[in-house]
C-alpha atoms as a printed R data frame, in Angstrom:
    type eleno elety resid chain resno       x       y       z
1   ATOM     1    CA   UNK     A     1 116.430 130.599 144.433
2   ATOM     2    CA   UNK     A     2 113.594 129.162 146.462
3   ATOM     3    CA   UNK     A     3 110.713 129.516 143.865
4   ATOM     4    CA   UNK     A     4 108.407 130.912 146.656
5   ATOM     5    CA   UNK     A     5 106.028 133.606 147.012
6   ATOM     6    CA   UNK     A     6 105.743 135.208 150.450
7   ATOM     7    CA   UNK     A     7 102.250 136.628 151.597
8   ATOM     8    CA   UNK     A     8 102.749 140.176 153.181
9   ATOM     9    CA   UNK     A     9  98.865 140.424 153.722
10  ATOM    10    CA   UNK     A    10  96.313 138.000 152.933
11  ATOM    11    CA   UNK     A    11  93.308 140.128 151.648
12  ATOM    12    CA   UNK     A    12  89.786 138.750 152.251
13  ATOM    13    CA   UNK     A    13  89.454 134.768 151.929
14  ATOM    14    CA   UNK     A    14  92.361 134.125 149.389
15  ATOM    15    CA   UNK     A    15  92.861 130.521 148.858
16  ATOM    16    CA   UNK     A    16  94.284 128.103 146.320
17  ATOM    17    CA   UNK     A    17  91.786 126.224 143.943
18  ATOM    18    CA   UNK     A    18  91.861 124.116 141.075
19  ATOM    19    CA   UNK     A    19  88.832 122.649 139.069
20  ATOM    20    CA   UNK     A    20  87.635 120.614 142.037
21  ATOM    21    CA   UNK     A    21  88.057 117.471 144.095
22  ATOM    22    CA   UNK     A    22  85.927 114.690 142.184
23  ATOM    23    CA   UNK     A    23  85.044 111.428 143.103
24  ATOM    24    CA   UNK     A    24  84.881 111.827 146.835
25  ATOM    25    CA   UNK     A    25  81.202 113.192 147.435
26  ATOM    26    CA   UNK     A    26  80.185 109.502 148.534
27  ATOM    27    CA   UNK     A    27  82.389 110.239 151.671
28  ATOM    28    CA   UNK     A    28  80.741 113.707 152.246
29  ATOM    29    CA   UNK     A    29  83.729 115.649 150.747
30  ATOM    30    CA   UNK     A    30  82.699 118.812 148.534
31  ATOM    31    CA   UNK     A    31  83.930 119.279 145.078
32  ATOM    32    CA   UNK     A    32  85.402 122.746 145.935
33  ATOM    33    CA   UNK     A    33  87.414 124.365 143.308
34  ATOM    34    CA   UNK     A    34  87.434 127.851 141.734
35  ATOM    35    CA   UNK     A    35  84.221 129.679 142.211
36  ATOM    36    CA   UNK     A    36  84.482 131.181 138.749
37  ATOM    37    CA   UNK     A    37  85.802 128.236 136.753
38  ATOM    38    CA   UNK     A    38  85.852 130.350 133.546
39  ATOM    39    CA   UNK     A    39  88.138 132.918 134.975
40  ATOM    40    CA   UNK     A    40  90.397 130.253 136.601
41  ATOM    41    CA   UNK     A    41  90.752 128.253 133.193
42  ATOM    42    CA   UNK     A    42  91.423 131.575 131.399
43  ATOM    43    CA   UNK     A    43  94.448 132.195 133.599
44  ATOM    44    CA   UNK     A    44  96.101 128.899 132.831
45  ATOM    45    CA   UNK     A    45  95.245 129.108 129.187
46  ATOM    46    CA   UNK     A    46  96.993 132.684 128.969
47  ATOM    47    CA   UNK     A    47  99.965 131.052 130.523
48  ATOM    48    CA   UNK     A    48  99.876 128.075 128.261
49  ATOM    49    CA   UNK     A    49  99.418 125.882 131.448
50  ATOM    50    CA   UNK     A    50  97.155 122.853 131.808
51  ATOM    51    CA   UNK     A    51  93.811 124.324 132.490
52  ATOM    52    CA   UNK     A    52  93.643 121.876 135.664
53  ATOM    53    CA   UNK     A    53  96.583 123.570 137.484
54  ATOM    54    CA   UNK     A    54  95.761 125.507 140.907
55  ATOM    55    CA   UNK     A    55  95.604 129.115 140.719
56  ATOM    56    CA   UNK     A    56  95.142 131.687 143.653
57  ATOM    57    CA   UNK     A    57  91.422 132.910 144.273
58  ATOM    58    CA   UNK     A    58  90.967 136.360 145.839
59  ATOM    59    CA   UNK     A    59  87.620 137.545 147.077
60  ATOM    60    CA   UNK     A    60  86.830 141.402 147.201
61  ATOM    61    CA   UNK     A    61  90.060 142.507 148.732
62  ATOM    62    CA   UNK     A    62  93.344 141.412 147.161
63  ATOM    63    CA   UNK     A    63  96.469 140.187 149.094
64  ATOM    64    CA   UNK     A    64  99.900 141.598 148.967
65  ATOM    65    CA   UNK     A    65 102.498 139.287 147.702
66  ATOM    66    CA   UNK     A    66 106.473 139.347 147.570
67  ATOM    67    CA   UNK     A    67 107.983 137.114 144.802
68  ATOM    68    CA   UNK     A    68 111.161 135.393 145.987
69  ATOM    69    CA   UNK     A    69 112.026 134.204 142.439
70  ATOM    70    CA   UNK     A    70 111.394 134.861 138.805
71  ATOM    71    CA   UNK     A    71 107.882 133.804 137.163
72  ATOM    72    CA   UNK     A    72 105.266 134.447 134.484
73  ATOM    73    CA   UNK     A    73 101.945 135.629 136.008
74  ATOM    74    CA   UNK     A    74  98.461 136.743 135.052
75  ATOM    75    CA   UNK     A    75  95.395 137.933 136.632
76  ATOM    76    CA   UNK     A    76  91.904 137.351 135.443
77  ATOM    77    CA   UNK     A    77  88.398 137.731 136.951
78  ATOM    78    CA   UNK     A    78  87.320 140.773 138.808
79  ATOM    79    CA   UNK     A    79  89.354 143.975 138.470
80  ATOM    80    CA   UNK     A    80  90.828 144.786 141.895
81  ATOM    81    CA   UNK     A    81  93.378 147.394 140.550
82  ATOM    82    CA   UNK     A    82  96.520 145.556 140.459
83  ATOM    83    CA   UNK     A    83 100.019 146.822 140.535
84  ATOM    84    CA   UNK     A    84 103.491 145.519 140.333
85  ATOM    85    CA   UNK     A    85 105.971 147.641 142.387
86  ATOM    86    CA   UNK     A    86 103.289 150.279 142.636
87  ATOM    87    CA   UNK     A    87 102.532 150.682 138.957
88  ATOM    88    CA   UNK     A    88  99.210 149.635 137.526
89  ATOM    89    CA   UNK     A    89  99.050 146.412 135.445
90  ATOM    90    CA   UNK     A    90  96.374 145.123 132.956
91  ATOM    91    CA   UNK     A    91  94.024 142.383 133.492
92  ATOM    92    CA   UNK     A    92  94.121 139.290 131.184
93  ATOM    93    CA   UNK     A    93  97.821 139.934 130.428
94  ATOM    94    CA   UNK     A    94 100.844 138.079 131.101
95  ATOM    95    CA   UNK     A    95 103.711 139.619 132.938
96  ATOM    96    CA   UNK     A    96 107.315 138.579 134.127
97  ATOM    97    CA   UNK     A    97 107.930 139.067 137.528
98  ATOM    98    CA   UNK     A    98 111.452 138.998 139.382
99  ATOM    99    CA   UNK     A    99 112.982 138.449 142.712
100 ATOM   100    CA   UNK     A   100 111.639 141.167 145.129
101 ATOM   101    CA   UNK     A   101 108.729 142.326 142.992
102 ATOM   102    CA   UNK     A   102 105.672 143.105 145.043
103 ATOM   103    CA   UNK     A   103 102.100 142.362 143.727
104 ATOM   104    CA   UNK     A   104  99.329 144.561 145.283
105 ATOM   105    CA   UNK     A   105  95.770 145.586 144.595
106 ATOM   106    CA   UNK     A   106  93.685 148.916 145.015
107 ATOM   107    CA   UNK     A   107  90.062 149.252 145.102
108 ATOM   108    CA   UNK     A   108  87.670 146.553 143.659
109 ATOM   109    CA   UNK     A   109  86.382 147.951 140.155
110 ATOM   110    CA   UNK     A   110  84.254 144.991 138.828
111 ATOM   111    CA   UNK     A   111  83.269 141.682 139.885
112 ATOM   112    CA   UNK     A   112  83.856 139.801 143.210
113 ATOM   113    CA   UNK     A   113  86.715 137.198 142.646
114 ATOM   114    CA   UNK     A   114  90.192 137.643 141.029
115 ATOM   115    CA   UNK     A   115  92.476 134.733 140.138
116 ATOM   116    CA   UNK     A   116  96.295 134.713 139.950
117 ATOM   117    CA   UNK     A   117  98.001 132.250 137.796
118 ATOM   118    CA   UNK     A   118 101.669 131.390 137.616
119 ATOM   119    CA   UNK     A   119 103.582 129.571 134.999
120 ATOM   120    CA   UNK     A   120 103.621 125.868 135.889
121 ATOM   121    CA   UNK     A   121 101.095 126.472 138.735
122 ATOM   122    CA   UNK     A   122 101.292 126.419 142.426
123 ATOM   123    CA   UNK     A   123 103.091 123.602 144.047
124 ATOM   124    CA   UNK     A   124 101.105 123.390 147.223
125 ATOM   125    CA   UNK     A   125  99.598 120.709 149.218
126 ATOM   126    CA   UNK     A   126  97.551 118.125 147.056
127 ATOM   127    CA   UNK     A   127  94.919 116.080 148.957
128 ATOM   128    CA   UNK     A   128  92.656 113.651 147.543
129 ATOM   129    CA   UNK     A   129  93.536 114.256 143.789
130 ATOM   130    CA   UNK     A   130  93.089 118.258 144.231
131 ATOM   131    CA   UNK     A   131  95.080 121.376 145.349
132 ATOM   132    CA   UNK     A   132  91.707 123.222 146.256
133 ATOM   133    CA   UNK     A   133  91.778 124.326 149.920
134 ATOM   134    CA   UNK     A   134  89.027 123.054 152.113
135 ATOM   135    CA   UNK     A   135  88.888 122.938 155.838
136 ATOM   136    CA   UNK     A   136  89.176 119.423 157.106
137 ATOM   137    CA   UNK     A   137  90.691 118.057 154.007
138 ATOM   138    CA   UNK     A   138  93.756 120.275 153.484
139 ATOM   139    CA   UNK     A   139  95.743 121.993 156.310
140 ATOM   140    CA   UNK     A   140  94.551 125.201 155.523
141 ATOM   141    CA   UNK     A   141  91.325 126.833 154.682
142 ATOM   142    CA   UNK     A   142  92.634 130.093 153.311
143 ATOM   143    CA   UNK     A   143  96.043 131.785 152.583
144 ATOM   144    CA   UNK     A   144  97.389 133.775 155.574
145 ATOM   145    CA   UNK     A   145  99.873 136.649 156.168
146 ATOM   146    CA   UNK     A   146 103.505 135.171 156.423
147 ATOM   147    CA   UNK     A   147 102.819 132.065 154.232
148 ATOM   148    CA   UNK     A   148 105.377 130.858 151.688
149 ATOM   149    CA   UNK     A   149 103.756 129.388 148.824
150 ATOM   150    CA   UNK     A   150 105.834 127.280 146.399
151 ATOM   151    CA   UNK     A   151 105.523 127.963 142.807
152 ATOM   152    CA   UNK     A   152 107.055 126.133 139.785
153 ATOM   153    CA   UNK     A   153 110.420 127.405 138.480
154 ATOM   154    CA   UNK     A   154 110.580 128.644 134.915
155 ATOM   155    CA   UNK     A   155 113.240 128.495 132.184
156 ATOM   156    CA   UNK     A   156 115.775 131.292 132.274
157 ATOM   157    CA   UNK     A   157 115.156 133.961 129.878
158 ATOM   158    CA   UNK     A   158 111.583 132.833 129.391
159 ATOM   159    CA   UNK     A   159 109.447 135.824 128.539
160 ATOM   160    CA   UNK     A   160 105.752 136.584 128.284
161 ATOM   161    CA   UNK     A   161 103.931 136.737 124.924
162 ATOM   162    CA   UNK     A   162 102.404 140.074 124.167
163 ATOM   163    CA   UNK     A   163  98.783 138.472 123.397
164 ATOM   164    CA   UNK     A   164  95.888 139.940 125.653
165 ATOM   165    CA   UNK     A   165  92.187 138.932 125.573
166 ATOM   166    CA   UNK     A   166  89.248 140.949 126.200
167 ATOM   167    CA   UNK     A   167  86.634 139.228 128.521
168 ATOM   168    CA   UNK     A   168  82.975 140.061 127.689
169 ATOM   169    CA   UNK     A   169  81.499 142.308 130.288
170 ATOM   170    CA   UNK     A   170  78.322 140.303 130.530
171 ATOM   171    CA   UNK     A   171  80.285 137.877 132.392
172 ATOM   172    CA   UNK     A   172  80.275 140.353 135.344
173 ATOM   173    CA   UNK     A   173  77.166 142.252 134.565
174 ATOM   174    CA   UNK     A   174  74.853 139.454 133.520
175 ATOM   175    CA   UNK     A   175  71.306 140.272 134.962
176 ATOM   176    CA   UNK     A   176  69.852 136.850 133.844
177 ATOM   177    CA   UNK     A   177  71.191 133.524 135.300
178 ATOM   178    CA   UNK     A   178  70.173 130.573 133.424
179 ATOM   179    CA   UNK     A   179  68.563 127.723 135.456
180 ATOM   180    CA   UNK     A   180  66.984 124.347 134.859
181 ATOM   181    CA   UNK     A   181  64.110 122.723 136.693
182 ATOM   182    CA   UNK     A   182  64.948 121.094 140.016
183 ATOM   183    CA   UNK     A   183  63.935 117.718 141.328
184 ATOM   184    CA   UNK     A   184  61.076 119.297 143.483
185 ATOM   185    CA   UNK     A   185  60.185 122.046 140.844
186 ATOM   186    CA   UNK     A   186  56.802 120.368 140.387
187 ATOM   187    CA   UNK     A   187  55.870 121.167 143.922
188 ATOM   188    CA   UNK     A   188  55.524 124.923 143.080
189 ATOM   189    CA   UNK     A   189  52.191 126.415 142.203
190 ATOM   190    CA   UNK     A   190  51.528 128.243 139.061
191 ATOM   191    CA   UNK     A   191  51.862 131.560 141.178
192 ATOM   192    CA   UNK     A   192  55.195 130.363 142.796
193 ATOM   193    CA   UNK     A   193  56.564 129.840 139.130
194 ATOM   194    CA   UNK     A   194  55.295 133.142 137.951
195 ATOM   195    CA   UNK     A   195  56.995 134.878 140.859
196 ATOM   196    CA   UNK     A   196  60.085 132.950 140.399
197 ATOM   197    CA   UNK     A   197  60.650 134.072 136.789
198 ATOM   198    CA   UNK     A   198  59.484 137.558 137.113
199 ATOM   199    CA   UNK     A   199  61.093 138.735 140.270
200 ATOM   200    CA   UNK     A   200  64.462 140.289 140.602
201 ATOM   201    CA   UNK     A   201  66.521 138.717 143.403
202 ATOM   202    CA   UNK     A   202  69.301 140.431 145.573
203 ATOM   203    CA   UNK     A   203  72.008 138.872 147.106
204 ATOM   204    CA   UNK     A   204  72.266 138.648 151.050
205 ATOM   205    CA   UNK     A   205  75.399 139.429 153.233
206 ATOM   206    CA   UNK     A   206  75.274 135.717 153.980
207 ATOM   207    CA   UNK     A   207  77.271 134.529 150.934
208 ATOM   208    CA   UNK     A   208  80.416 132.671 150.773
209 ATOM   209    CA   UNK     A   209  81.960 129.534 148.955
210 ATOM   210    CA   UNK     A   210  79.524 127.346 150.389
211 ATOM   211    CA   UNK     A   211  76.370 129.145 149.309
212 ATOM   212    CA   UNK     A   212  74.545 132.229 148.633
213 ATOM   213    CA   UNK     A   213  71.361 133.400 150.493
214 ATOM   214    CA   UNK     A   214  69.005 135.721 148.773
215 ATOM   215    CA   UNK     A   215  67.449 138.695 150.606
216 ATOM   216    CA   UNK     A   216  63.965 138.278 149.057
217 ATOM   217    CA   UNK     A   217  61.382 136.203 150.874
218 ATOM   218    CA   UNK     A   218  59.514 133.728 148.647
219 ATOM   219    CA   UNK     A   219  56.215 132.132 149.590
220 ATOM   220    CA   UNK     A   220  56.838 128.875 151.259
221 ATOM   221    CA   UNK     A   221  55.393 125.706 149.818
222 ATOM   222    CA   UNK     A   222  53.340 122.736 151.134
223 ATOM   223    CA   UNK     A   223  55.791 119.968 152.248
224 ATOM   224    CA   UNK     A   224  58.522 122.397 152.679
225 ATOM   225    CA   UNK     A   225  61.101 119.676 153.695
226 ATOM   226    CA   UNK     A   226  62.213 116.600 151.985
227 ATOM   227    CA   UNK     A   227  64.035 113.375 152.997
228 ATOM   228    CA   UNK     A   228  67.864 114.401 152.871
229 ATOM   229    CA   UNK     A   229  68.810 114.256 149.147
230 ATOM   230    CA   UNK     A   230  71.738 115.158 146.786
231 ATOM   231    CA   UNK     A   231  72.789 118.780 146.389
232 ATOM   232    CA   UNK     A   232  75.334 119.902 143.983
233 ATOM   233    CA   UNK     A   233  76.891 123.297 143.110
234 ATOM   234    CA   UNK     A   234  74.190 125.443 141.685
235 ATOM   235    CA   UNK     A   235  71.277 123.764 143.479
236 ATOM   236    CA   UNK     A   236  68.701 126.213 144.547
237 ATOM   237    CA   UNK     A   237  66.862 125.138 147.815
238 ATOM   238    CA   UNK     A   238  63.557 126.747 149.076
239 ATOM   239    CA   UNK     A   239  63.669 126.716 153.023
240 ATOM   240    CA   UNK     A   240  60.142 126.346 154.960
241 ATOM   241    CA   UNK     A   241  60.542 129.916 155.935
242 ATOM   242    CA   UNK     A   242  60.669 131.176 152.336
243 ATOM   243    CA   UNK     A   243  64.546 131.546 151.983
244 ATOM   244    CA   UNK     A   244  65.963 130.883 148.822
245 ATOM   245    CA   UNK     A   245  69.714 129.334 148.974
246 ATOM   246    CA   UNK     A   246  71.889 128.748 146.167
247 ATOM   247    CA   UNK     A   247  74.529 126.005 146.753
248 ATOM   248    CA   UNK     A   248  78.155 126.989 145.588
249 ATOM   249    CA   UNK     A   249  81.436 124.967 145.024
250 ATOM   250    CA   UNK     A   250  82.000 124.211 148.732
251 ATOM   251    CA   UNK     A   251  78.290 123.075 149.309
252 ATOM   252    CA   UNK     A   252  77.457 120.050 151.193
253 ATOM   253    CA   UNK     A   253  76.686 116.878 149.504
254 ATOM   254    CA   UNK     A   254  73.106 116.553 150.806
255 ATOM   255    CA   UNK     A   255  70.319 118.642 151.950
256 ATOM   256    CA   UNK     A   256  66.684 118.459 153.381
257 ATOM   257    CA   UNK     A   257  64.927 121.431 151.507
258 ATOM   258    CA   UNK     A   258  63.303 121.303 148.176
259 ATOM   259    CA   UNK     A   259  65.535 121.707 145.098
260 ATOM   260    CA   UNK     A   260  63.489 123.854 143.035
261 ATOM   261    CA   UNK     A   261  66.100 125.156 140.578
262 ATOM   262    CA   UNK     A   262  69.517 124.169 139.198
263 ATOM   263    CA   UNK     A   263  72.046 126.763 137.978
264 ATOM   264    CA   UNK     A   264  73.821 125.882 134.713
265 ATOM   265    CA   UNK     A   265  77.791 125.869 135.237
266 ATOM   266    CA   UNK     A   266  78.022 129.111 133.174
267 ATOM   267    CA   UNK     A   267  75.378 130.755 135.509
268 ATOM   268    CA   UNK     A   268  77.502 129.558 138.863
269 ATOM   269    CA   UNK     A   269  80.653 131.306 137.224
270 ATOM   270    CA   UNK     A   270  78.612 134.483 136.773
271 ATOM   271    CA   UNK     A   271  76.999 134.378 140.296
272 ATOM   272    CA   UNK     A   272  80.477 134.029 141.787
273 ATOM   273    CA   UNK     A   273  81.279 137.337 140.373
274 ATOM   274    CA   UNK     A   274  78.451 139.058 142.225
275 ATOM   275    CA   UNK     A   275  78.398 140.311 145.647
276 ATOM   276    CA   UNK     A   276  76.184 141.685 148.446
277 ATOM   277    CA   UNK     A   277  73.141 143.535 147.122
278 ATOM   278    CA   UNK     A   278  73.726 142.707 143.343
279 ATOM   279    CA   UNK     A   279  70.608 141.614 141.898
280 ATOM   280    CA   UNK     A   280  69.502 139.269 139.000
281 ATOM   281    CA   UNK     A   281  66.528 137.257 137.690
282 ATOM   282    CA   UNK     A   282  66.281 133.617 136.980
283 ATOM   283    CA   UNK     A   283  66.037 132.692 133.348
284 ATOM   284    CA   UNK     A   284  64.639 129.095 132.585
285 ATOM   285    CA   UNK     A   285  66.688 127.184 129.979
286 ATOM   286    CA   UNK     A   286  64.693 125.978 127.217
287 ATOM   287    CA   UNK     A   287  64.695 122.301 126.401
288 ATOM   288    CA   UNK     A   288  66.500 122.783 123.078
289 ATOM   289    CA   UNK     A   289  69.166 124.658 124.818
290 ATOM   290    CA   UNK     A   290  69.570 122.049 127.478
291 ATOM   291    CA   UNK     A   291  69.941 119.093 124.866
292 ATOM   292    CA   UNK     A   292  72.435 121.517 123.007
293 ATOM   293    CA   UNK     A   293  74.582 121.723 126.222
294 ATOM   294    CA   UNK     A   294  74.596 118.046 126.790
295 ATOM   295    CA   UNK     A   295  75.620 117.297 123.192
296 ATOM   296    CA   UNK     A   296  78.450 119.884 123.358
297 ATOM   297    CA   UNK     A   297  79.589 118.448 126.694
298 ATOM   298    CA   UNK     A   298  80.271 115.066 124.945
299 ATOM   299    CA   UNK     A   299  81.758 116.154 121.899
300 ATOM   300    CA   UNK     A   300  85.650 115.389 121.256
């Protein structure tokens, strides 16, 4: 037994991701990690894995996978109509797969990104304390047809539990994305601010792991450029031409456009499940909610 899975077809931008490559931004290395951390962590929790273990991230179109050994698997995030050996299976439910079982996907039903978790995680290439694929750091940017991915072995006779969790539909359908003020928010006029929080924005075709561009043009501001400064996932930049760009998990570590807003981490997860032409509004987080979020972050 080789404890491998063979990729029969790769789908659209399938990659291995964990919770990110932290501590290397000073060297220009992005954080990366799962676009929707909520769904990635859920996959590991359902398998009783450590939440930091790597999972497989799939975008819009799922791959076709042959298992070459026994494992326990679960699928979370977007519903891509998954099947094992041609039979439909449920999302957010742990299944046992055996040698020669084939996992495949149909048409996308909800969301944009699906996560495949395996018991014990993927034993793929680790670079700079992370398994997250990123061009220039790992040898691969995405999973390709013919790849054999090493997975952890499981104990003989280990069977899945029958527990299943129902994920709130709001995670995929939320129309208001929570934001805080960015460092250059004060450059916006009253008219800019009113427009920013009343307008419905639509996702452009130019969206990927690095960033989401929005279709709507926004009135440019004076002094439309800044000295190159720090950007992080969720930073919302306004270009001199009036283009809004939302930085995502693979975003560069610096940028030269005003950073007018910052998505909360929950909002980044929600945006990661949206695709071209999906729409939403920005919702400014209150100071009370912001402080509450900080307190919760540092609780034991």
